[in-house]
C-alpha positions as CSV (number, residue, x, y, z in Angstrom):
1,M,-1.5,11.3,9.7
2,Y,-4.3,9.4,7.8
3,Q,-4.9,5.8,7.9
4,I,-3.5,4.6,4.8
5,Y,-3.8,1.0,3.3
6,K,-2.3,-1.5,0.9
7,V,-4.6,-4.0,-0.7
8,L,-2.6,-7.4,-1.7
9,N,-3.4,-10.9,-2.6
10,E,-2.8,-13.5,0.5
11,E,0.9,-14.2,-0.6
12,G,1.7,-10.3,-0.5
13,A,1.8,-9.4,-4.2
14,P,-0.4,-6.9,-5.9
15,C,-3.8,-7.9,-7.0
16,H,-4.8,-4.7,-9.1
17,G,-1.8,-4.5,-11.3
18,G,1.8,-3.9,-10.8
19,S,4.4,-6.6,-10.0
20,G,6.6,-7.5,-7.1
21,Q,6.5,-9.0,-3.7
22,W,5.7,-6.8,-0.4
23,H,7.6,-7.7,2.8
24,L,4.7,-9.1,5.0
25,P,4.6,-8.0,8.7
26,R,5.6,-10.9,11.1
27,D,5.5,-11.6,14.9
28,G,3.9,-8.1,15.5
29,Q,6.7,-6.2,13.7
30,P,6.3,-4.2,10.3
31,G,7.5,-5.6,7.3
32,D,10.8,-4.1,5.9
33,W,10.8,-1.0,3.9
34,M,10.2,-1.5,0.2
35,P,12.9,-0.7,-2.2
36,A,12.9,3.3,-3.1
37,I,11.3,3.9,-6.5
38,A,13.4,5.8,-8.9
39,G,11.7,8.5,-11.2
40,P,8.9,10.7,-11.3
41,L,5.8,9.3,-9.4
42,V,2.8,8.9,-11.7
43,A,-0.5,7.3,-10.7
44,C,-1.1,4.0,-12.7
45,E,2.6,4.2,-14.0
46,N,5.4,4.7,-11.3
47,G,5.4,4.1,-7.7
48,Y,3.8,2.5,-4.8
49,H,-0.1,2.7,-4.9
50,L,-1.8,3.3,-1.6
51,S,-5.3,3.8,-0.5
52,M,-6.9,6.2,2.0
53,A,-9.9,4.8,3.8
54,E,-12.4,6.7,2.0
55,H,-11.4,5.0,-1.3
56,L,-10.6,1.5,0.1
57,L,-13.7,0.0,-1.2
58,D,-12.5,1.0,-4.9
59,W,-9.5,-1.4,-4.2
60,L,-10.8,-4.4,-2.2
61,G,-9.0,-7.6,-2.4
62,P,-7.9,-10.5,-0.3
63,A,-6.0,-9.0,2.0
64,I,-5.9,-5.5,3.4
65,Y,-2.8,-4.1,5.3
66,R,-2.2,-0.7,7.2
67,V,0.9,1.0,5.7
68,E,3.2,3.8,6.2
69,Y,5.0,5.8,3.7
70,R,8.1,8.4,3.9
71,G,9.2,10.9,1.3
72,A,7.3,12.5,-1.7
73,V,3.4,11.6,-2.4
74,V,1.3,12.4,-5.3
75,D,-2.4,12.3,-5.1
76,G,-3.8,10.2,-7.9
77,G,-7.6,10.7,-7.1
78,N,-8.4,7.6,-5.4
79,T,-4.8,6.5,-4.8
80,L,-1.9,7.9,-3.4
81,V,1.3,7.5,-5.1
82,V,4.6,7.1,-3.0
83,R,8.4,6.5,-3.3
84,E,8.8,4.3,-0.1
85,A,6.4,2.2,2.0
86,R,6.2,-0.5,4.5
87,L,3.2,-2.7,5.8
88,L,2.6,-2.0,9.4
89,S,0.1,-4.8,10.2
90,R,-2.8,-6.7,8.3
91,V,-6.3,-5.7,8.8
92,E,-8.2,-8.6,10.3
93,T,-11.8,-7.0,10.7
94,W,-13.2,-3.9,9.8
95,T,-16.6,-2.0,10.0
96,E,-18.2,1.1,8.6
């Protein structure tokens, strides 16, 4: 499986559009699964938007998290759109 990421603000809210509050990882444990998204998954319209490593620079922000997803996934070009996701851990350092 690929390394997948979610970029959020420091409080766990989206910083590139969208709304809501993600369940942050705590005490070495993943955050809770986000509620399942209903309806068709459509980039920039409906679903949780995640990033693969090669597109992460397109979406940089205050906090980067490793994430896992389950279920359907739609390739939106420089984003993956999924129905269910949760944050695994915050990326504290990164390199090339």
